[in-house]
N, C-alpha and C positions, 0 to 999 in steps of 0.2 A: 059389095058383099063377097065373102070367100065361098068358093065351091065346096060341096060336101065331101068330095074325094081328095081335097088338098091336105097334105101331111103336116102336122105342127113341126116347127123347127127343133123342139126339144126331144122328139121321139128317137132320132138316130143316136144321140148321145146316151140316152137312157138304155137303149138296147145294147150299146157297146159296153156300158158299165156292168150290165147284168151278165153278158157273156164272159167278161173278164172275171167276175166273181165266181161264176160257175166253173171256169177253168182252174182258178186257184184252189177251189175246194176239191176238185178232182185230183190235182197234183198233191195236195196235202194228204188225201186219202191214200194215194198210191205210196207216198213215203211212209205213212203210218203202217200200211200193210207190209212194206219192205223191211222196216226196222222192227216190226213186232216180234219176229223170231229172235232178234238180238237181245231184247229186254229180258228174256228168260234164260239166256245162254251166257254165263260168266266168261267163258273163254272168248266168245265173240266180243263182249264188251272190253275185256282186257286187251285183245288185239287192237280194237278200235282206239282205246286209250293210248296204247303204245305207239301206234301209227300217228295219232294226233300229237304226241310228245315229240316224235321225230320231226314232224312237219313244223311244229312251233320252234324247235331248236334250229332247224334250217332257216326259218324266217328270221329268227333272232340273229343268227350268224350273218345273213345277208344284210340285215339292217345295220349291224356294226361295221361290216367290211365295206359296204357300199355307201350307205347314208351318212353314218357318223364319220367315217374316214374321209369322206369328201369335205366335211366341215373342218376336221383337224388338219388337213393338208394345207389349208389356207393360213394357218397360224405360223409364226416364225419359229416357235419352239417345236422340238421333236419329241418332247416328253409326252404330250397328249397322244401322239401317234403310237408310241410304245405302250402306253396304258391301254388304249383301245385294242391293240393287237393282242396283248396278254389277257384281255377280258373275254375274248371270243371263246377260247377253249373251256374255261369254267362255266360260262353261260350255257353252252351246249350240253355239257355234262350234267349240269344242275337240272335242266329241263327233262333230260332223259331219265335221271334218277327219280324225279318226281313222278314221271310216267310209270316207272317200275314200281314205285311205292303204291300208286293207285291200282296197278295190276295185282300186286300182292294182297291188297285189301279186298279186291273183287274175287280172287281165286281161292284164298284160304278161308275155310269155314270156321276154323278155330280162332277165337279172338286173341288168344295168347300167341299163337303162331304168327298171326297177322301183325300183332304189336311188336314181336321180336324182329320180323323182317323189316317193318317200318323203321324201327330204331337203328337197325343195321344200315339201311339205306340213308337215313338221316346222318349217321356217322360218316358215311362216305361223302355225303353232301357237305358236311362241315369240314372234312379233310380237304376237299377240293378248294374251298374258299380260304382255308388256312394257308394252303400252299400259295394261293393267289396273293394273300396278304403278305407273306414272306417276300415274294418276288417284287411286289409293288413297293414295299418298305425299302428294300435294297435299291430299287430304281430311284425312288424319291430322295433317299439319302445321298446317293451318288450325284444326283442332279444338284442338290442343295450344296454339297461340299465343293462343287466347282465354282460357286459364287464366293469369291474371296473377299468381296467388299462388305457383304451383309452377314454372312454366316462363316466368319473366320474360325470360330470355335470348332466347327465340324471338319475342318481340313487338317491335313497332316496326321500326326500320330494319334489324335483324338478320334479319328473316324472309326477305327475298329471298336473302340469303347462304346460309342453311340450306336453303332450297328448291332453289336451284341446286346446292348441294353434294350433296343427295340425288339430284337428277336426274342429276348426273354419275356418281355411284356406280351408279345403275341402268343408265345408258348403257354403262358399261364392263362391267358384269355381262352385259348383253345382247349386247355385242360378243363376249365370251368364249363365251357359249352358242352363238352363231351360228358362231363359229370351230370349236367342237367338233362342231356338227351337220354341217358340211361337211368335217370332217377336215383342216383346214388346220394348218400349223405356226405357232404364235404367237410363236416366238422372234424373228423379224425384226420383227414388230409391236411387241413389248415393247422391243427395242433402239432402234427408231426413236422410240418414245414417250419413252424415257429420255433420249435425246440432245436431243430437242425440249424436254423439261421443263427440262433443265439450261440450255439456251440461253435459254429464256424467263425462268428464274430470275435469270440474270445481267443480262438486258436490263431487267427490271422489278423490280429489287430494292427500289428506293424505294417503288414502288407496293405491292409485297407487304408491305414493312415497315409502311406505313400501313394496309394491309388487316388484317394480323394485330393491329396495335395497336387498330384499330377494333373488331375482334371481342373483344379483351380488355376494352376500355372498356364495350362492351355487355354482356359477361358479368359483369364485376366491379361495374359501375354505381357509380363514385365520384360521379357526378352524373347528373342527368336534364334533359330539356328543361324550361326554366323556372327552373332553379336559378341563383343568382348566385355565380360562382366567381372566385377570384383565383389566377393562376399565379405561380410563383416568378420567371418571366421578366418579370413586370410587367403582363401583360394582366389586365384585370378587366372583367367584364360578365355579362350574363344569357345563358344558353345558349339559342339559338333552333333549333339543329339538330345532331343527332349522326349523321353519315354513316359509311360504311365507309372513306372516305379521309380525311375532315377533319371538324372540329367548328367551328361558327360561333358567335361571341359578339357580342352587341349591347352596345356600351359606353355610358357615360353621355353621350358626345358624339353619340349616335345614329348611330354608325358601326359597320358590321358587319366584324368581323375573322375571317378564315378561318385556322385553325391546323391544320397536318397532325397526324393522330392519332399519328404517331411522336413528335412533340415533346411532345404531351400525355401520352403513355404514359410518358415519362421525366421528367416534371415533377412538382414538389410542388404539389398542388392543395388550396386552401382553399375549402371549400364553405360559403359564408356562409348558404345557405338550408338546410343540413342540420340534423339534429336533429328534435325533436318537432314544431316548426312553423317558419315562415319568419321569425319575429321575430329581431332581432339586437341584442345589447347593445353600447352605445357608451360609451367612457370619455372624459370631458372633464376634463383636468388644470387646476387653478386654484391660483394662489399668492396669499397675502395677507401683509400686513406683519406683522413681529413685534410683539407687543403686542395683536393683534386678539383679540376675544372668540370663542373656538372655537365655542361654542354658537350665537352670533349668526351666524357664518359658515355653519354647517350649516343653520340655519333659512332664511337668505337663498338658499342654493343650492336647497333643496327647494321654496321658494316659486317660484323662477324656473322650475324643472322642471315644477311643477304648472300654471303659466300657459302653458307651451308646448304648442300643440295637436298637434305632431308627436311628442311624448313619450307613450309608452304608460303608462297607469295601472296595468296589471297585466302583468308584475311592477312593483312600485312603484319609483320612483327612490330611490337611496341615496347619501348623502354620506359619504365616508371621509377621515379625516385620515391621510395617508400618511407624511410625513417632515418633518424639519427641514431646510430648504434653506439655501444660503449666504446668501440674502437674503430668504427668505420661508418661511412655513408652507405646506406643499404639501398641498392637498386634491385629491380626485378625485370627480367626480360621475358615477355609473354610472346609465344609463337605457337604455330599450329603444325601438326603433322597429319598426314593423310589417313593413317591407321593407328589405333591405340598401341599396337605392339611395336611401333617404330619409336616410341617415346624414349626408351633407353639408349638406342643407337643415336638418335638425334641429340640427346643431352651430351653424350660422350663427345661427339664431333663438335658440337657448338661450344662447349666449355674449353676444349682445346684451342679453338679459334679465338675465343675471348682472351685466353691467357696470352696467346701470341700477339693479338691486337694491343693489349695493355702494355706488353713489353715494347712494342714498336712506338707507342705513343708516350711512354714514360709514365704511365699511370700505375701507382703503387697499390698493391694488394696488401692491406695491413695485417699484422699479427696481433693477437690480444696483448694489451699492455695495461698496467695499473700504476697510478701515482700514489705514493704513501707519504703523508705529511706527519712529522713527529713534532709535537709540542714540547714545552719545558718539562723535564722529568721532575717527579716529586722530590722534596728535600731528603727524605730518608732512603733514596734510591742507592746512594753510595754507602760503603761500609763505614767511612769516617765522618759522615754527615755532610760531605761536600757533594755538589751536584756533578755527577759524571756524565750527564746527558748533554745534548746540544740544545742551546736555546733557540727556539724557533728554527731548528735545523730542518733541512729538506732532504729526504732520501727518496730516490726513485727506484722502484722495483719493476723490472720488465720481465714478462714471461713470453716465451715464444713457443 
């Protein structure tokens, strides 16, 4: 049996819990007594709210600069580090502005004054984040434009257009937010903007047509700067600039031609620099007299092409027998030049070498000729009824 003076094992735990509850109640009462003067003092509450906003802003800044930055540093891209860095300032400013708005609500007795101050602070709040949106949009566009494999349309001359378009969208979104903050009626603004847009569209329709055609060229990329192109209107040259309004070509006469993008957008374009490389195949038609040795002609053409320094050795030149002409056997020499603008010089040099090779080999280059057969003339052809024509005579007319 247990003795009467033995203490149950649960008694110390119960006493400790009771003492802890009593201590908690005393602390709560002390805090209540300490904060009781503040509940009736708006200045004290405003100061407490402002201090709390500063503390929250500092904690948010530390969270971004220490916690989030520690995670973004582990990534290969620097874009997330820059975004987090630019996010710190607007976050701190936003928390402080919300604290100031709460202070104004506590201090101002008039509901109208409090509402005016609150709308003003909300305007500043919106402007802070609008500036952040402009900076982040520019940062993202620059990052995307550097990726030439997936976002080629954003690189080069098209970048300012897309950058300005994004800024315009952000501006109109910001204007809409500010209108909502101040409780204004946007109907009149929208009507005025619509009328102004229609007027500007009619006044600048040619400029807009060139602009949209320029965007289409930059997006579709039928050619790029440095390509040698030929238009169906006859213009031929190397592209030196692709703008939003016009495209400039440098011709073989060393003359710069400016063509509106609207014209290029509707034209048939032959890109002589397109394909796997910039080499261009040239065709040189050559005619020889009937009776010439075809194998000898082929050999002479290939020797002339091999001697020409402007003709590429790879792919190798080829001589083709194409057709039987009226006065000649028609051949075609196919060869390559390294750049499209060398076509004229290569043809000039090669044709001269072909003429010299034919002269050495005794291969004749024919001139046009025509054989005319005269049959028996009609009986009444002569004045006295006799036939003054040749019977089955043969007359040969040659033209050179």
